[in-house]
C-alpha angles and dihedrals in degrees: 000000000000125000089254101062127141114225130191106184137111127234140255126208122246122175088336095304121114110242130170115287109215109196098013104187093024121091094223112121099230146110129228131145141185126268139175106194114227094358114080154268145001131257131235140176154253102028098306108180119236119256116238114272091247095049093097086065092050092052092045091051091051090054092047093050091049091053091050090051093047095246130121113291090196093056091045091051091048090054090051090050091049091053090053093065090229097141094186098049118116138201119200131194113225090260093049091049090051089054088047092055092047088057089059086068091055096260120136143157115235149093101277102253127140117192148157138213111254122177090340093310132104112240125189110238101174140009120206113239112252092006124134089258091051093050089050090057097247111158140199109274095032115131119234107218104172145000117214089341095309112125111234100190110124094010122125112257088241090065092047089053090053091052093049091049092048090231095163091059100032088240110194130204110296096039118122125246123189116219125197109211141182131198116176107308093343123097124182145152124243125190115205135170121243112242140193104254138183117222127214100210097193126055128178129198137162105238097184141330109318093001123105121178117210109191119196111192096181139344100252124154112305096010094112092056089045088058091050092050091047091053092051090054097050109113116260112270095020121124125223132231106202102205110205097159112138092009104141095189132253135175112019092207088059092050090051090049089051089051088053089064089067105027133066096225123290136111121335100171145328126226139178131225112199088332097314111124120225135172140217120213134193122235116252123253104055124146104268099167106055115099109257135189122184112210116205143165141176090292092060104106148164114338089018089056090047089056093044092050092051094050092046098045093048093049093242099123141023108233115221130183134042133325113292125241100264108234114152111138126112133231129197117209121215134177117250130204109284094032100281121133131226126198118197131181111256105162150331139259129230136201121251092270091052098258117154114225101188111112091352108066124197121294112221121236087231113032120207137145103185125060088001095164091051090050091048090052091051091051091047093053089050090054089050091054091050090052095044116107115260126219 
């Protein structure tokens, strides 16, 4: 990645320092972020205030002074970031940043669980085929009660991700993690080994006649083009449910490419970098006629919110589900002395109509928590009937 990348991804915690959370509401142990090569910053969540324009210099100076004194430049930079009040800033060592870049290619270390917080509990929503979790017999709907003896009830999903990854101990692939699980009246403990996994970010299935579900788990490299190809292959006359639930964001370029599958050019979002306004546009030639529903939830974040906001504002999709996470701030990465990397908040992005997402999220057109996919299908069929020719 260049030093002028645009990221749309929330953070995870590691030894008290805010680092990039890859699949934020997804229990995947992995790291991926969002980048717009040659264009600009990275996005963050929950009303994080922007760091002063000159704060990159302050952090860099702290790292340089630490090197001259023979102390840790990463720790010095982290202290400078902490003083800034920028809660979503991150400082990476060279090794951490290498892991971060690998995640952009859909690589991650974990157990293969996707999950969400529901009524204060962590519920498994997907299990990766052939993953350690799959081999252990963990199923969708199971409740995750603990990780290595630590109770996860009431914790943010981001913290649960960090526990699964073993962030506090830098646990690599091959290390064991003990999971406390519940299914109905049964409770048990399963010990699995973390593994190096590849993630297919886009999945397509025909749910019923005239209904195709395109699920985007994260915007890793190539996922935007995968969405475009998937749309082209959908049978004529069928509508699409674009399932963005649990999608914590990723590469902004990929989200814009995905938007291009459904839009004929035009504005996708605007963002600012230290007060300078910029814009993101879709490519022309997208399918603008096919019925489309975007399905979202509280785990829909960052680049996924950027895409949702564009489709909603431009009247291209009906948005169904629950309010999205609300992550719309922007970070700019820069190299520090010694090869580490700092990312600091420099601005925010807005939807085509000018709505700010940060700390607010996106409110669906049709709000529902339970049986959301079924509700989305019902709405989609209604759209198909509206578009059908009349005698």
